[in-house]
C-alpha positions as CSV (number, residue, x, y, z in Angstrom):
1,X,91.3,104.2,49.4
2,X,88.5,101.7,49.5
3,X,85.3,102.3,47.5
4,X,83.4,102.4,50.8
5,X,85.6,105.2,52.2
6,X,85.2,107.2,48.9
7,X,81.4,106.8,49.3
8,X,81.6,108.0,52.9
9,X,83.6,111.1,51.9
10,X,81.1,111.9,49.1
11,X,78.2,111.6,51.4
12,X,79.7,113.9,54.0
13,X,80.7,116.4,51.4
14,X,77.2,116.4,50.0
15,X,75.8,116.9,53.5
16,X,78.2,119.9,54.1
17,X,77.0,121.5,50.8
18,X,73.4,121.1,52.0
19,X,74.0,123.0,55.2
20,X,76.4,125.6,53.8
21,X,73.8,128.3,54.1
22,X,74.0,128.1,57.9
23,X,77.4,129.9,57.7
24,X,76.3,132.7,55.3
25,X,75.5,136.1,56.6
26,X,78.8,137.4,58.0
27,X,79.2,135.0,60.9
28,X,82.3,135.8,63.1
29,X,83.8,134.1,66.1
30,X,83.9,130.4,66.7
31,X,81.5,128.2,64.8
32,X,81.1,124.4,65.1
33,X,79.0,122.2,62.9
34,X,78.0,118.7,64.1
35,X,76.7,116.1,61.7
36,X,75.5,112.5,62.1
37,X,77.7,110.0,60.3
38,X,76.0,106.7,61.3
39,X,77.9,104.5,58.9
40,X,81.3,105.6,60.1
41,X,82.6,103.4,62.9
42,X,86.1,103.7,64.5
43,X,87.7,102.3,67.6
44,X,91.3,102.5,66.5
45,X,94.0,105.1,65.9
46,X,95.3,105.9,62.4
47,X,99.0,105.2,62.1
48,X,100.1,108.4,60.3
49,X,97.6,111.1,61.2
50,X,99.4,114.3,62.3
51,X,98.4,116.6,65.1
52,X,96.1,114.0,66.6
53,X,94.3,113.5,69.9
54,X,92.6,110.3,70.9
55,X,90.6,109.5,74.0
56,X,88.8,106.2,74.5
57,X,87.0,104.3,77.3
58,X,86.5,100.9,75.6
59,X,84.4,99.4,78.3
60,X,81.9,102.2,78.0
61,X,82.0,102.2,74.1
62,X,83.1,105.8,74.1
63,X,85.7,107.0,71.6
64,X,87.0,110.4,70.4
65,X,89.4,111.3,67.7
66,X,90.5,114.9,67.1
67,X,92.7,116.3,64.3
68,X,94.3,119.7,63.9
69,X,93.3,122.8,66.0
70,X,91.3,125.9,65.4
71,X,92.3,127.8,68.6
72,X,94.8,126.9,71.3
73,X,95.8,128.4,74.6
74,X,99.0,127.5,76.4
75,X,99.7,128.3,80.0
76,X,102.3,127.7,82.7
77,X,103.3,128.7,86.3
78,X,101.1,128.9,89.3
79,X,98.1,130.6,87.5
80,X,97.9,128.0,84.7
81,X,94.5,126.7,85.7
82,X,93.1,130.2,86.1
83,X,94.4,131.2,82.7
84,X,93.0,128.2,81.0
85,X,89.6,128.6,82.7
86,X,89.4,132.3,81.9
87,X,90.2,131.5,78.2
88,X,87.5,128.8,78.2
89,X,84.9,131.3,79.5
90,X,86.1,133.8,76.9
91,X,85.5,131.3,74.1
92,X,82.0,130.7,75.2
93,X,81.0,134.4,74.7
94,X,81.1,134.2,70.9
95,X,80.7,130.5,69.9
96,X,77.9,129.3,67.6
97,X,77.2,125.6,67.8
98,X,75.2,124.2,64.9
99,X,73.5,120.8,65.1
100,X,71.3,120.4,62.0
101,X,71.0,116.6,62.4
102,X,69.8,117.0,66.0
103,X,72.5,114.6,67.3
104,X,72.5,116.2,70.8
105,X,76.2,116.6,70.6
106,X,78.6,119.4,69.8
107,X,82.3,120.5,69.9
108,X,84.7,119.4,72.6
109,X,88.0,120.9,73.6
110,X,91.0,118.8,74.6
111,X,92.9,119.9,77.6
112,X,95.8,118.7,79.7
113,X,98.8,119.6,81.9
114,X,102.1,118.5,83.3
115,X,102.6,117.4,86.9
116,X,104.2,120.6,88.1
117,X,103.5,124.1,87.0
118,X,107.1,124.9,86.1
119,X,107.7,121.8,84.1
120,X,108.4,122.1,80.3
121,X,109.0,119.5,77.7
122,X,109.7,119.7,73.9
123,X,106.8,117.5,73.0
124,X,104.0,119.4,74.9
125,X,103.5,122.7,76.6
126,X,103.1,122.8,80.4
127,X,99.3,123.2,80.1
128,X,97.0,123.8,77.2
129,X,93.4,123.8,76.0
130,X,92.6,123.5,72.3
131,X,89.6,123.2,70.0
132,X,90.2,120.6,67.2
133,X,89.5,121.3,63.6
134,X,87.8,118.0,63.3
135,X,86.3,115.7,66.0
136,X,84.9,112.3,65.6
137,X,82.9,111.0,68.6
138,X,81.5,107.5,68.9
139,X,79.1,106.8,71.8
140,X,76.0,104.8,72.3
141,X,76.7,103.1,68.9
142,X,76.4,106.4,67.1
143,X,79.1,108.4,65.5
144,X,79.1,112.2,65.1
145,X,81.4,114.5,63.2
146,X,82.1,118.1,64.4
147,X,84.0,120.6,62.3
148,X,85.1,124.0,63.8
149,X,86.5,127.2,62.6
150,X,87.4,130.6,64.0
151,X,85.6,132.9,61.6
152,X,87.2,136.3,60.8
153,X,85.3,139.1,59.1
154,X,86.9,138.4,55.8
155,X,86.3,134.6,55.9
156,X,83.8,133.2,53.5
157,X,81.8,130.0,53.8
158,X,83.3,128.6,50.6
159,X,86.9,128.7,51.9
160,X,85.9,127.3,55.3
161,X,84.1,124.4,53.7
162,X,87.2,123.7,51.6
163,X,89.2,123.4,54.8
164,X,86.6,121.2,56.3
165,X,86.3,118.9,53.3
166,X,90.1,118.4,53.3
167,X,90.1,117.5,57.0
168,X,87.3,115.0,56.4
169,X,89.2,113.4,53.5
170,X,92.4,113.2,55.5
171,X,90.9,111.5,58.5
172,X,88.8,109.0,56.5
173,X,91.7,108.1,54.3
174,X,93.8,107.6,57.4
175,X,91.2,105.4,59.0
176,X,90.7,103.4,55.8
177,X,94.4,102.4,55.3
178,X,94.6,98.7,55.5
179,X,96.2,97.7,58.8
180,X,99.2,95.4,58.7
181,X,98.2,91.9,59.6
182,X,99.3,90.7,63.1
183,X,103.0,89.9,63.3
184,X,103.7,86.5,64.9
185,X,107.1,87.5,66.1
186,X,107.3,89.8,69.1
187,X,109.1,93.2,68.8
188,X,112.1,92.3,70.9
189,X,112.9,95.1,73.4
190,X,116.3,96.2,74.7
191,X,116.4,98.3,77.8
192,X,118.9,101.1,77.0
193,X,118.7,103.4,80.0
194,X,117.2,103.9,83.4
195,X,116.7,107.3,85.1
196,X,117.7,107.5,87.9
197,X,119.8,104.3,88.3
198,X,118.3,101.7,90.6
199,X,120.8,102.4,93.4
200,X,120.1,106.2,93.3
201,X,116.4,105.6,93.4
202,X,116.6,103.2,96.3
203,X,118.7,105.8,98.2
204,X,116.0,108.4,97.5
205,X,113.4,106.1,99.0
206,X,115.6,105.9,102.1
207,X,115.7,109.7,102.2
208,X,112.0,109.9,101.9
209,X,111.5,107.4,104.7
210,X,113.8,109.5,106.9
211,X,111.7,112.6,106.2
212,X,108.5,110.7,107.0
213,X,110.0,109.5,110.3
214,X,110.9,113.1,111.1
215,X,107.3,114.2,110.6
216,X,108.0,116.3,107.5
217,X,105.9,114.1,105.3
218,X,103.2,111.5,105.5
219,X,103.6,110.3,101.9
220,X,105.6,111.1,98.8
221,X,105.5,109.6,95.3
222,X,108.8,108.8,93.7
223,X,109.1,108.0,90.0
224,X,111.6,106.6,87.6
225,X,111.7,106.0,83.9
226,X,113.3,103.7,81.4
227,X,114.0,103.8,77.7
228,X,113.7,100.8,75.5
229,X,114.6,100.1,71.8
230,X,112.6,97.8,69.6
231,X,113.8,95.7,66.7
232,X,111.4,97.6,64.4
233,X,109.4,100.8,64.7
234,X,106.3,100.4,66.9
235,X,102.9,100.2,65.2
236,X,100.6,102.7,66.8
237,X,97.4,101.1,65.5
238,X,98.5,97.7,66.7
239,X,99.5,99.0,70.1
240,X,96.2,100.8,70.7
241,X,94.2,97.8,69.5
242,X,96.1,95.6,72.0
243,X,95.7,98.1,74.9
244,X,91.9,98.4,74.2
245,X,91.6,94.6,74.3
246,X,93.7,94.0,77.4
247,X,92.9,97.2,79.4
248,X,89.2,97.9,78.4
249,X,88.5,99.2,81.9
250,X,91.2,101.9,81.6
251,X,91.1,105.1,79.6
252,X,93.3,105.0,76.4
253,X,95.0,108.2,75.5
254,X,97.1,109.2,72.5
255,X,98.7,112.6,71.8
256,X,100.9,113.2,68.8
257,X,103.6,115.9,69.0
258,X,106.4,117.1,66.9
259,X,109.0,114.9,68.6
260,X,106.9,111.8,69.6
261,X,103.6,110.3,70.5
262,X,102.4,109.8,74.1
263,X,100.3,106.7,74.6
264,X,98.7,105.8,78.0
265,X,96.3,103.2,79.4
266,X,95.4,104.8,82.7
267,X,93.1,103.4,85.4
268,X,92.8,106.7,87.3
269,X,90.2,109.4,86.7
270,X,91.2,112.8,88.2
271,X,87.8,114.4,87.8
272,X,84.6,114.0,85.8
273,X,81.8,116.6,85.6
274,X,78.6,115.9,83.8
275,X,75.4,117.9,84.3
276,X,76.6,119.0,87.7
277,X,77.6,115.5,88.9
278,X,81.2,115.3,90.0
279,X,83.1,112.0,90.1
280,X,86.7,111.4,91.2
281,X,88.8,108.2,91.7
282,X,90.8,107.7,94.9
283,X,93.3,105.2,93.6
284,X,96.3,104.1,95.7
285,X,97.6,100.9,97.2
286,X,99.0,98.5,94.7
287,X,99.1,94.7,94.7
288,X,100.2,92.1,92.2
289,X,97.2,90.3,90.7
290,X,98.2,87.1,92.6
291,X,98.2,88.8,95.9
292,X,95.1,88.4,98.1
293,X,96.1,90.3,101.2
294,X,95.6,94.1,101.7
295,X,98.2,95.4,104.1
296,X,97.8,98.2,106.7
297,X,100.4,100.1,104.7
298,X,98.1,99.9,101.5
299,X,95.1,101.0,103.5
300,X,96.9,103.9,105.0
301,X,98.3,105.0,101.7
302,X,94.9,104.8,100.2
303,X,93.1,106.7,103.0
304,X,95.5,109.6,102.6
305,X,94.2,110.1,99.0
306,X,90.5,109.7,100.0
307,X,90.8,112.3,102.8
308,X,92.5,114.8,100.5
309,X,90.0,114.5,97.7
310,X,87.1,114.9,100.1
311,X,88.7,117.9,101.8
312,X,89.4,119.7,98.4
313,X,86.0,119.0,96.9
314,X,83.9,120.1,99.9
315,X,84.3,123.9,99.2
316,X,83.2,123.4,95.6
317,X,80.5,120.8,96.0
318,X,77.5,119.6,97.9
319,X,76.2,116.2,98.8
320,X,79.6,114.5,98.8
321,X,79.5,110.7,99.1
322,X,82.4,108.3,99.4
323,X,82.3,104.5,100.2
324,X,83.3,103.6,103.7
325,X,85.6,100.9,102.5
326,X,87.7,100.7,99.3
327,X,87.0,98.2,96.5
328,X,89.7,96.4,94.6
329,X,90.1,97.6,91.0
330,X,91.4,94.6,89.1
331,X,93.7,95.2,86.1
332,X,95.5,92.8,83.9
333,X,98.8,92.7,85.8
334,X,98.0,94.3,89.1
335,X,95.3,95.5,91.4
336,X,94.6,98.9,93.1
337,X,92.5,99.9,96.1
338,X,89.8,102.2,94.7
339,X,87.2,104.4,96.3
340,X,84.8,106.3,94.0
341,X,83.8,109.7,95.2
342,X,80.7,111.6,94.0
343,X,79.3,115.0,94.7
344,X,77.2,117.8,93.2
345,X,79.1,120.8,91.9
346,X,78.1,124.2,93.1
347,X,76.8,126.6,90.5
348,X,79.4,128.2,88.3
349,X,82.1,125.5,89.0
350,X,83.7,124.0,85.9
351,X,86.0,121.1,85.2
352,X,89.2,123.2,85.4
353,X,88.1,124.7,88.8
354,X,87.8,121.2,90.1
355,X,91.2,120.1,88.6
356,X,92.9,123.1,90.2
357,X,91.6,122.1,93.6
358,X,92.6,118.5,93.3
359,X,95.9,118.3,91.4
360,X,98.2,116.9,92.4
361,X,96.5,114.4,94.7
362,X,98.6,112.3,97.1
363,X,98.3,109.4,94.6
364,X,100.8,111.2,92.4
365,X,102.4,113.8,94.6
366,X,102.2,113.2,98.3
367,X,100.9,114.7,101.5
368,X,101.0,117.3,103.0
369,X,100.8,118.6,99.4
370,X,103.1,121.6,99.6
371,X,105.7,119.9,101.8
372,X,105.7,116.9,99.4
373,X,106.1,119.1,96.3
374,X,109.0,121.0,97.9
375,X,110.6,117.8,98.9
376,X,110.4,116.4,95.4
377,X,111.8,119.6,94.0
378,X,114.7,119.6,96.5
379,X,115.5,116.0,95.6
380,X,115.4,116.7,91.8
381,X,112.4,114.6,90.9
382,X,112.2,114.7,87.1
383,X,109.0,113.6,85.3
384,X,108.7,113.2,81.6
385,X,106.2,115.2,79.7
386,X,102.7,115.1,81.1
387,X,103.3,111.9,83.1
388,X,101.2,112.2,86.4
389,X,99.6,115.3,85.0
390,X,96.3,114.9,83.3
391,X,94.6,114.8,79.9
392,X,91.0,114.8,78.8
393,X,88.2,116.8,77.2
394,X,85.8,119.6,78.0
395,X,82.5,120.9,76.7
396,X,81.8,124.6,75.9
397,X,79.6,124.6,79.0
398,X,82.4,123.5,81.3
399,X,81.7,119.8,81.8
400,X,84.3,117.2,80.9
401,X,86.6,114.4,82.0
402,X,90.2,114.5,83.0
403,X,92.4,111.4,83.5
404,X,95.7,111.1,85.3
405,X,98.4,110.1,82.8
406,X,99.7,106.8,84.1
407,X,101.0,103.5,82.5
408,X,102.3,105.6,79.6
409,X,105.1,105.7,77.0
410,X,106.6,108.4,74.8
411,X,107.2,106.7,71.4
412,X,109.4,107.9,68.6
413,X,109.9,105.3,65.9
414,X,111.5,102.3,67.5
415,X,112.3,103.9,70.8
416,X,110.0,104.4,73.8
417,X,110.4,106.0,77.2
418,X,108.2,104.6,80.0
419,X,107.6,106.0,83.5
420,X,106.3,104.5,86.8
421,X,106.1,105.5,90.4
422,X,105.5,104.3,93.9
423,X,103.9,105.9,97.0
424,X,106.3,106.0,99.9
425,X,104.8,105.9,103.4
426,X,105.9,104.8,106.8
427,X,106.6,101.1,106.5
428,X,107.6,101.1,102.9
429,X,110.4,98.7,101.9
430,X,112.7,100.3,99.2
431,X,113.2,97.0,97.3
432,X,109.5,96.2,97.3
433,X,108.7,99.7,96.0
434,X,111.3,99.2,93.2
435,X,109.5,96.0,92.3
436,X,106.2,97.8,92.2
437,X,107.5,100.3,89.7
438,X,108.7,97.3,87.5
439,X,105.3,95.8,87.7
440,X,103.7,99.0,86.6
441,X,106.2,99.4,83.7
442,X,105.3,95.8,82.6
443,X,101.8,97.0,81.6
444,X,103.2,99.0,78.7
445,X,106.3,96.8,78.1
446,X,104.1,93.8,77.4
447,X,102.0,95.7,74.9
448,X,105.1,97.2,73.1
449,X,106.4,93.8,72.5
450,X,103.4,93.1,70.4
451,X,103.5,96.3,68.5
């Protein structure tokens, strides 16, 4: 560990000792302590930090790194959003948030969910909300540290502070590890599997088009995934550094699990709620970055998403505003039609209430929603982990930010599984849709070659 890191740990430990009295006196329930750590900067991911969550929006200079968990709630089935929301409201009833340095910040919970409510995967539960033991947040050029604990009647401040000091040491030591210098040779990738096989996926597109022609559907999103093998284990820190540089206008997500690490660079925000202001992205209609023409098919596919988001937000919001015409969101390898939607949340509405109303939008599921989901189930659509679900953060008050998990990979050593999908509407060409999924896969494939 560097002398600078040792000095940082010493300063934080001294500050913790100075505020220990805040926990004396038989405190029970959740307690979170937020301190200012102005000299600690981070915009990368440690390579070997266990039980980690990372969320970053590089273009906005906003970064979060969470480690461990104090409390966690898992949920599944059709009531998963209600269960998570009820648990969140229960936590608020006995939660003491301390901010002796007057940072204006506090604890955040990480929350996320799979695409469908009956989907399970060995890496992550179907849906969950958790409070990290340690949270670093960098925003507006200032870094804060929040430590949390679920205080029991027999807990003493001394033992809690020992846990907190160990967490601080672990994360700062992980951040201080010297990164491997850039490797000039690329990490050669070998594609080892594809699910489903191309011919099966193309046949499924034909089936979807037939259902659309019969009036059963207007749109359905079909996905596929591939597995690749690298010549060496992938470097997580190098991968995130590259994603942040090349996809700064996306949200970078990392979740570590017992059987792998999910990494995403997603351009799509499902829902954001801050001080009553609601924002959602209607994102659909994909073009290569050399394509200048927006087709009627792209406009139709996009408008289906706009109409659904508007309809679902109106019961929960006032003053809803959406642009009359979409903009073009320009990414490194492709472009999307994008319509930002904004509204004012009605009193008592929280982030999970809004997510329950919106998910899944036609951008990842289809429309009509129920018919599309039944069609996907009938045709054995299989999505890996939380792909096309969402991940993000939430405040104790119910504000927060959830992003659709796209352009992602599940990484385990030198192996990675990547997923991509395409929206099928009337006029879709099966081969063109397959090429679109390859273009989307290329986003992460290119970055893995440098990792």
